[in-house]
C-alpha positions in Angstrom: 0.0 0.0 0.0 2.0 3.0 -1.3 0.6 6.5 -1.0 -3.0 5.3 -1.5 -6.1 3.8 0.4 -7.0 0.1 0.4 -10.7 -0.1 1.3 -12.2 -3.6 1.5 -15.6 -2.3 0.6 -17.0 -2.3 -2.9 -20.7 -1.7 -4.0 -21.7 -1.9 -0.3 -20.1 -5.3 0.2 -17.2 -5.8 2.7 -14.7 -8.3 1.1 -12.4 -10.6 3.0 -8.8 -10.6 2.0 -6.2 -13.4 1.8 -2.5 -12.6 1.8 -0.1 -15.4 0.7 3.0 -13.3 0.7 4.1 -10.0 2.4 1.8 -7.3 3.7 3.8 -4.0 3.2 2.0 -0.7 4.0 4.7 1.7 3.0 2.9 5.0 3.1 -0.8 4.3 2.6 -4.0 3.5 4.6 -5.9 0.3 5.0 -9.6 0.4 5.8 -10.6 -3.0 7.2 -14.4 -2.3 8.1 -15.6 -5.7 9.2 -13.5 -7.8 6.9 -11.3 -10.8 7.8 -7.7 -10.7 6.6 -6.1 -14.2 6.4 -2.4 -14.5 6.3 -1.9 -18.0 4.7 1.7 -17.7 3.6 5.1 -17.3 5.2 5.5 -13.5 4.5 6.0 -10.5 6.8 3.5 -7.9 8.0 4.7 -4.4 8.1 3.1 -1.0 8.5 5.1 2.3 8.2 3.2 3.8 11.1 4.3 0.9 13.4 0.7 -0.2 14.1 -1.4 -1.7 11.4 -5.1 -1.9 12.1 -7.3 -4.9 11.3 -10.9 -6.0 12.2 -10.6 -9.8 12.1 -7.3 -11.5 11.3 -6.5 -15.2 10.8 -2.9 -16.5 10.8 -3.3 -19.8 9.0 0.1 -19.8 7.5 3.5 -19.0 9.1 3.8 -15.2 9.0 6.1 -12.9 11.0 5.4 -9.4 12.3 7.9 -6.7 11.7 5.7 -4.0 13.2 3.0 -3.8 15.9 -0.6 -4.5 14.9 -4.1 -3.6 16.3 -7.0 -5.9 15.9 -10.4 -4.5 16.8 -12.4 -7.7 16.8 -10.8 -11.2 16.8 -7.3 -12.5 16.5 -7.3 -16.2 15.4 -4.1 -18.0 15.4 -5.2 -21.1 13.5 -1.7 -22.2 12.6 1.2 -20.0 13.5 2.3 -16.5 14.3 5.8 -15.2 15.1 5.5 -11.7 16.8 9.2 -11.2 16.4 9.3 -9.0 19.6 6.4 -6.8 18.3 3.1 -6.1 20.1 -0.4 -7.2 19.2 -3.2 -4.9 20.5 -6.4 -6.8 21.0 -9.7 -5.0 21.5 -11.9 -8.0 21.7 -11.1 -11.7 21.4 -8.1 -13.9 21.2 -8.4 -17.5 19.8 -5.4 -19.9 19.4 -5.6 -23.4 18.1 -2.0 -23.2 16.7 1.2 -21.8 17.8 1.9 -18.2 19.0 5.6 -17.4 19.4 6.1 -14.0 21.0 10.0 -13.8 20.8 9.7 -10.9 23.4 6.5 -9.4 22.1 3.5 -8.4 24.2 -0.2 -9.1 23.7 -2.2 -6.1 25.0 -5.9 -6.4 25.8 -7.4 -2.9 25.6 -10.5 -0.9 24.9 -14.2 -0.9 26.1 -15.2 -4.4 24.8 -15.2 -7.6 26.9 -12.5 -9.8 25.6 -12.5 -13.7 25.7 -9.3 -15.8 25.4 -9.8 -19.2 24.2 -7.6 -22.1 23.1 -4.2 -22.7 24.7 -1.5 -20.0 24.2 2.1 -19.8 25.4 2.5 -16.0 25.7 5.7 -14.1 26.4 4.2 -10.9 27.9 0.5 -9.9 28.5 -0.9 -6.6 29.5 -4.5 -6.1 30.7 -5.3 -2.5 30.0 -9.1 -2.5 29.5 -11.4 0.4 30.4 -12.4 0.4 34.1 -14.7 -2.5 34.9 -14.2 -4.3 31.5 -13.0 -7.8 31.7 -10.8 -10.3 30.0 -12.5 -13.6 30.4 -10.0 -16.6 30.1 -11.9 -19.6 29.0 -8.8 -21.4 27.5 -5.3 -21.7 28.9 -3.1 -18.7 29.1 0.5 -19.7 29.9 2.7 -16.6 30.5 6.5 -17.1 30.3 7.3 -13.3 30.5 5.5 -10.6 32.4 1.8 -10.2 33.2 1.0 -6.5 33.7 -2.3 -5.6 35.3 -2.7 -2.0 34.4 -6.5 -1.5 34.2 -9.8 -3.5 33.9 -10.4 -7.0 35.2 -8.9 -10.4 34.5 -11.3 -13.3 35.1 -9.0 -16.3 35.2 -11.5 -19.1 35.6 -8.4 -20.8 37.1 -6.9 -20.9 33.6 -4.1 -18.4 33.9 -0.6 -19.7 34.6 2.5 -17.9 35.5 4.5 -20.6 33.7 8.0 -21.9 34.0 10.3 -24.2 32.1 14.0 -24.8 31.5 14.5 -21.6 29.7 12.1 -19.1 31.1 9.9 -18.3 34.2 7.0 -15.8 34.1 6.2 -13.1 36.6 3.4 -10.9 37.8 4.7 -7.4 37.3 4.0 -4.3 39.5 0.2 -4.2 40.0 -1.7 -1.3 38.5 -5.4 -0.7 38.8 -6.6 -4.0 37.3 -8.1 -6.8 39.5 -8.1 -10.5 39.6 -11.3 -12.6 39.6 -10.3 -16.2 40.3 -7.1 -18.0 41.2 -3.7 -17.7 39.6 -1.5 -20.7 39.1 2.2 -20.1 39.8 4.8 -22.6 38.5 8.4 -22.9 39.2 10.6 -25.3 37.2 13.6 -27.0 38.7 16.1 -29.7 37.6 18.3 -30.6 40.5 21.4 -32.7 39.4 21.0 -34.8 42.6 18.8 -35.6 45.5 19.1 -32.6 47.8 17.4 -30.1 50.1 15.8 -26.9 48.6 14.4 -23.9 50.2 10.9 -23.2 48.8 7.9 -21.0 49.5 4.5 -20.1 48.1 3.4 -16.9 46.2 -0.3 -17.5 46.5 -2.5 -17.5 49.7 -4.3 -20.4 51.3 -1.9 -23.2 50.3 -1.0 -26.4 52.2 1.6 -29.1 51.9 -0.9 -30.9 49.7 -0.4 -28.4 46.9 3.3 -29.7 46.6 2.6 -33.3 47.3 2.0 -34.3 43.7 5.0 -32.2 42.4 7.7 -34.4 43.9 8.1 -37.6 46.0 7.3 -37.0 49.7 8.0 -39.1 52.7 7.6 -39.4 56.4 4.2 -37.7 57.1 0.5 -38.3 56.8 -0.6 -38.1 53.2 2.8 -38.3 51.7 3.8 -40.7 49.1 5.6 -42.9 51.7 4.0 -41.9 55.0 5.7 -44.7 57.1 9.1 -44.0 55.8 11.5 -42.9 58.6 12.8 -39.8 56.9 10.5 -36.7 56.7 11.2 -34.8 53.4 9.7 -31.5 54.4 10.7 -29.4 57.4 9.8 -26.1 58.9 11.6 -23.8 61.3 10.8 -22.2 64.7 13.1 -19.4 65.7 11.7 -19.4 69.3 13.5 -22.6 70.2 16.4 -21.9 72.6 19.9 -23.1 71.9 21.8 -23.9 68.8 20.1 -22.6 65.7 19.6 -26.1 64.3 17.2 -27.0 67.2 14.5 -24.9 65.5 14.1 -27.4 62.6 10.9 -29.6 62.9 9.0 -31.9 60.7 5.6 -31.3 59.0 3.0 -33.8 60.1 0.4 -33.9 57.3 -0.5 -32.8 53.9 -3.2 -30.7 55.6 -0.5 -28.5 57.3 -1.1 -24.9 56.1 2.0 -22.9 54.9 1.4 -19.2 55.5 2.5 -17.0 52.6 6.0 -15.7 53.3 7.1 -18.8 55.3 9.9 -20.9 53.8 10.2 -24.6 54.1 13.0 -27.1 53.4 12.0 -29.8 50.9 14.1 -32.8 50.0 13.7 -33.2 46.3 14.9 -36.1 44.1 17.1 -35.6 41.0 15.6 -34.6 37.7 13.1 -32.1 36.3 10.2 -31.0 38.6 7.6 -28.2 38.3 6.4 -26.9 41.7 2.8 -25.7 41.1 0.5 -23.8 43.4 -2.7 -22.2 42.7 -4.7 -19.5 44.6 -5.3 -15.8 45.0 -1.9 -14.2 44.3 -0.2 -11.9 46.9 -0.5 -8.3 45.7 0.1 -5.0 47.3 2.1 -4.6 50.5 3.2 -7.7 52.4 4.6 -8.0 55.9 6.3 -11.1 57.2 5.8 -12.5 60.7 9.3 -12.5 62.2 10.5 -13.4 65.7 13.6 -12.8 67.9 14.3 -14.9 70.9 17.4 -14.1 72.9 19.2 -17.2 74.2 22.4 -15.4 74.8 24.1 -16.5 71.5 24.3 -13.9 68.8 25.3 -16.4 66.2 22.3 -18.8 67.0 19.5 -16.4 67.8 17.2 -14.7 65.4 17.2 -17.0 62.4 14.0 -16.9 60.4 13.3 -19.0 57.3 11.1 -16.8 55.0 10.2 -16.8 51.3 9.5 -14.4 48.5 5.7 -13.7 48.7 5.3 -12.5 45.1 5.0 -14.4 41.8 8.0 -12.3 40.7 11.7 -11.9 41.4 12.2 -9.3 44.1 15.3 -7.0 44.6 16.7 -7.2 48.2 18.7 -3.9 47.5 15.6 -1.9 46.4 15.6 -0.3 49.9 12.9 2.4 49.2 10.5 -0.4 48.8 11.4 -2.3 51.9 11.1 -1.8 55.6 13.6 -3.7 57.7 13.8 -2.9 61.4 15.8 -5.2 63.7 16.7 -7.3 60.6 20.3 -7.7 59.6 21.2 -6.9 56.0 22.5 -10.3 54.8 20.4 -13.0 53.2 21.4 -16.7 52.9 20.2 -19.3 50.4 21.0 -23.0 50.3 22.3 -23.6 46.8 21.4 -27.3 46.2 23.6 -27.7 43.1 26.7 -27.0 45.2 25.4 -28.2 48.6 26.5 -24.8 50.0 25.0 -21.7 51.5 25.3 -18.6 49.4 25.5 -15.3 51.2 24.8 -11.7 50.0 25.0 -8.3 51.6 25.4 -4.8 50.1 26.6 -5.7 46.7 28.8 -8.6 47.6 27.9 -12.3 47.2 29.5 -15.7 47.7 28.7 -19.0 46.1 26.4 -17.3 43.7 24.5 -15.1 46.1 22.9 -12.0 44.6 20.4 -9.3 45.5 17.7 -10.9 43.3 15.3 -13.4 45.0 13.4 -15.6 42.5 9.7 -16.4 43.0 9.1 -19.5 45.1 12.5 -19.1 46.7 13.0 -19.3 50.5 15.9 -17.7 52.2 17.3 -17.1 55.7 17.4 -13.7 57.5 18.5 -13.0 61.0 16.8 -10.7 63.5 18.7 -9.0 66.4 16.1 -7.1 68.4 12.7 -7.9 69.8 9.6 -7.1 67.7 11.5 -7.1 64.3 9.7 -5.8 61.3 10.2 -6.7 57.6 7.8 -5.6 54.9 7.8 -5.1 51.1 5.7 -3.2 48.5 5.2 -3.9 44.9 8.0 -1.6 43.6 10.6 -4.2 44.9 9.6 -6.5 42.1 12.2 -6.9 39.5 12.6 -8.0 35.9 16.3 -8.8 36.4 17.3 -8.5 32.7 16.0 -4.9 32.6 17.0 -3.6 36.0 20.3 -5.4 36.6 22.6 -3.2 38.7 26.3 -3.5 38.5 28.5 -2.8 41.5 31.7 -1.4 39.8 32.0 1.1 42.7 32.3 -1.8 45.2 35.8 -3.1 45.8 36.0 -6.8 46.7 37.7 -10.1 45.9 37.0 -13.6 46.8 39.2 -16.5 48.1 38.1 -19.8 46.6 38.8 -23.3 48.0 38.5 -26.6 46.2 39.0 -29.9 47.8 40.1 -33.2 46.2 36.4 -34.3 45.6 35.9 -31.2 43.3 33.7 -29.4 46.0 34.1 -25.7 46.5 33.4 -22.9 49.0 34.4 -19.2 49.0 34.8 -16.2 51.2 34.9 -12.5 50.2 37.0 -9.5 51.3 35.4 -6.0 50.9 36.8 -2.4 51.2 34.2 0.0 52.7 35.1 3.2 54.6 32.4 2.5 57.1 33.7 -1.0 58.1 35.2 -1.9 61.5 37.4 -4.9 62.4 34.5 -6.4 64.2 31.5 -8.1 62.5 29.4 -5.4 60.9 25.8 -6.6 60.4 25.2 -4.0 57.6 28.4 -5.1 55.6 29.4 -8.6 56.7 27.8 -12.1 56.4 28.1 -15.3 58.4 29.8 -18.4 57.0 27.1 -21.0 57.1 28.6 -24.4 56.5 27.2 -27.0 54.2 25.1 -29.7 55.9 27.0 -32.3 53.9 30.2 -33.3 55.8 32.1 -34.0 52.6 31.9 -30.4 51.5 34.5 -27.9 52.5 34.2 -24.5 54.3 36.3 -21.5 54.3 35.6 -18.5 56.5 37.4 -15.4 57.8 37.4 -14.7 61.5 36.6 -11.2 62.5 38.2 -9.3 65.4 35.3 -10.3 67.6 35.6 -14.0 66.6 32.7 -14.3 64.2 33.2 -16.8 61.3 32.4 -14.6 58.2 31.8 -15.5 54.6 32.0 -11.7 53.8 34.5 -9.6 55.9 34.8 -5.9 55.3 37.7 -3.5 56.0 37.9 0.3 56.0 41.3 0.2 54.6 44.3 -2.3 53.9 47.1 0.3 54.0 49.1 -1.9 56.4 49.8 -5.6 56.2 46.7 -7.5 57.5 46.7 -11.1 58.8 43.1 -12.5 58.9 42.7 -15.8 60.8 41.0 -18.4 58.5 38.5 -21.0 59.6 38.9 -24.0 57.3 37.1 -27.2 57.2 38.2 -30.1 54.9 35.7 -32.9 54.3 37.8 -35.2 52.3 41.5 -35.9 52.7 43.8 -34.9 49.8 45.0 -31.9 47.7 43.1 -28.6 48.5 43.4 -25.7 46.0 43.2 -22.1 46.9 42.9 -19.1 44.4 41.3 -15.7 44.2 38.7 -14.2 42.0 38.5 -10.6 41.2 41.9 -9.8 43.0 43.5 -8.4 39.8 41.1 -5.5 39.7 40.8 -5.2 43.6 43.5 -2.7 44.4 46.8 -2.0 42.7 50.0 -3.0 44.6 48.5 -5.6 47.0 49.7 -9.2 47.3 47.6 -11.9 49.0 49.2 -15.1 50.6 48.1 -17.9 52.7 50.4 -18.3 55.8 50.7 -21.8 57.3 51.7 -21.2 60.9 52.4 -24.9 61.5 55.1 -25.0 58.9 55.9 -21.3 58.8 55.3 -21.2 55.1 53.7 -18.4 52.8 51.8 -19.5 49.7 51.0 -16.9 47.1 47.6 -17.0 45.6 46.2 -15.1 42.6 43.3 -15.1 40.1 45.3 -17.2 37.6 47.6 -19.0 40.1 46.4 -21.8 42.2 48.3 -22.9 45.4 47.9 -26.6 46.4 48.1 -27.9 49.9 47.8 -31.5 51.0 45.6 -31.6 54.1 43.8 -34.3 56.2 40.0 -34.1 56.6 39.1 -32.0 59.6 39.0 -28.6 61.3 41.7 -26.0 60.8 40.9 -23.1 63.1 44.3 -21.7 64.1 46.7 -22.7 61.5 46.1 -20.7 58.4 45.9 -17.0 57.9 45.1 -14.8 54.9 47.9 -12.2 54.6 47.2 -9.1 52.6 50.3 -6.9 52.0 50.3 -3.5 50.4 53.2 -2.3 48.4 55.4 0.4 49.8 54.5 4.0 49.2 56.4 5.1 46.1 58.1 7.9 47.9 59.6 5.4 50.2 60.6 2.7 47.7 64.0 1.2 48.3 65.9 -0.3 45.5 67.1 -3.8 45.5 70.3 -4.0 47.5 73.6 -5.3 46.0 73.1 -8.4 48.2 69.7 -9.2 46.4 69.4 -12.3 44.2 67.9 -10.2 41.5 69.3 -7.7 38.9 66.8 -5.5 37.1 67.5 -3.1 34.2 65.9 -1.9 31.0 66.9 -0.7 27.5 64.7 1.2 25.1 62.0 -1.4 24.7 62.7 -4.4 27.0 62.7 -5.1 30.8 65.3 -7.6 32.0 65.5 -9.5 35.2 68.3 -12.0 36.2 68.2 -14.2 39.2 71.6 -14.5 40.7 70.2 -17.3 42.8 68.4 -19.8 40.5 65.9 -21.1 43.1 62.2 -20.5 43.0 59.5 -18.8 40.9 58.2 -15.3 41.1 55.4 -13.0 40.2 56.4 -9.8 38.4 54.5 -6.5 38.5 55.3 -3.1 37.0 53.8 0.2 38.1 53.9 3.7 36.8 54.6 6.8 38.9 50.9 7.2 39.9 50.6 3.6 41.1 48.8 2.1 38.1 49.9 -1.4 37.2 51.0 -1.4 33.6 52.4 -5.1 33.5 51.9 -8.3 35.3 53.1 -11.8 34.8 52.8 -14.8 37.1 55.0 -17.9 37.8 58.2 -16.8 36.2 61.1 -19.2 36.6 64.1 -17.1 37.8 66.6 -19.9 36.8 67.3 -18.0 33.7 67.5 -14.4 32.3 64.1 -13.1 31.9 63.1 -10.4 29.4 59.9 -9.0 28.1 58.9 -6.4 25.7 56.5 -3.9 27.2 55.4 -0.4 26.7 58.0 1.2 29.0 57.1 4.7 30.0 59.3 7.6 30.6 59.8 8.8 34.2 59.6 6.6 37.3 58.7 3.0 37.1 58.5 0.5 40.0 59.2 -3.1 39.4 57.9 -5.6 42.1 59.3 -9.2 42.2 57.3 -11.4 44.6 58.7 -14.8 45.7 55.9 -17.3 45.3 57.1 -19.5 48.1 58.0 -17.0 50.8 55.9 -14.0 49.7 58.9 -11.8 50.0 58.7 -8.7 47.8 61.8 -7.2 46.1 61.4 -3.7 44.5 63.4 -1.9 41.9 63.0 1.8 41.0 63.7 2.5 37.3 63.9 6.0 35.9 63.9 6.6 32.1 
């Protein structure tokens, strides 16, 4: 349609149209009246205004949208439609007996007419934006793998609307607008654990009981379960008010009739393989407040633990503080990561073992309270579409120490720089090291000045050499590897070593260099230390003495280092006059003359040579 009008009416008759190729409205106008346009081919549909208007449309071929379209009466996907990340505006009915592929596109139900959705459709995104009081009546099945937005109008679900989940996508209910629900919403959560393991789960609808999960995975050890007389109970809850060690609060469910209040988390032992957790009921919308407790038994490490869950059928952002109220609740969250059989921790931009600020729907997590009558509440604005609102933390300076035992199992701890930190455990910056419940899995923690075993430990500065006691647990005898992650970008001029006080040995660790120690299974509380050493201030740099085992010099384009003593390997770092590292190489054999061609700069340069065995630093000032 090029600079003209295409009107389906002739001699008072509205004619239907069949398109076997492309629909290309370049610069004209289409007048659909009450006609049906059938796209029976494999062409594309384009309109230069970005929103072509139809009355009835039937996708009986395999067409693809390359612009948005508006349909004032009925969309009929009788065979196939690829929306290709474009939007379909529907003013009345949607019928699907074929395949709709959104590829990121949104179907928007709008206008003053009641809409009916029939057939089965796998939507990406759906928006309900009807006039006030006008409903979208779902008589078929509406599976939503993207975002459901409830802007205006009413959605009558007839229990046929599913926030769906599979191996590649999980849907969400977005921030609620003025639209309302009539009926239940089904919320699914796909999982595919690689082994039989515990998982922390919760519900995002109201009025559920253990029975709602009972057909989603094998259950044992309670009335109504698949194996009620089996001696192992596969679902447990937690009671913070029990005095003593924190594990005392764990107790078994008794029956499939046990109600699970929204916002409460449970532990469920789920077998290997694909499962879909499915619950149905009125979704949680609007503000939500958890019921938390704090019971003081005299142990700050054991008191105040509450197992809670994400109440919304959407990811939520723990760091979206304007949309949270947390009083008497520490800032760290902890999640059991079943794939690694380890706890992740997260606080203020730093996470270990995969911990992040984003809490998925149906996910339970641990928080710790520290005062009587704690308060934790959330509003809709904390919901997150992670791909669109991901925040990076380039302004946060931290690195991780990673530990891998001979059975391939890992754990990690993090060091953070923050000007507000103290040497003691800071509840707004630091996180506990929660050990795996599997005795074969390792643990690495850092002991704060007040003796707390931390997975995340913050320092205001590292201007002086700092020795941090490490709490290490080895589950399986054999070689234990240590390395860092993120250290190369952490702070120029620092070195990090593990000091073995039993053997009086230093072991250098880096991002690309692994140190291996052979250790028996067991606890190592007072043997190993993480030693972080800053380089000397440049104005106080002392050159290598004549007695040094190294000679360092440069010509117009090459740096040379010769080891006068052929023992050992070293790391080499070169800095410019303002402290920027301009060159680095690890594990250099000093049994020969070393040379490298680098972009040598005029003026002052500092060459550091760090012995990988002893951690001793030798420094040379070069002026060109």
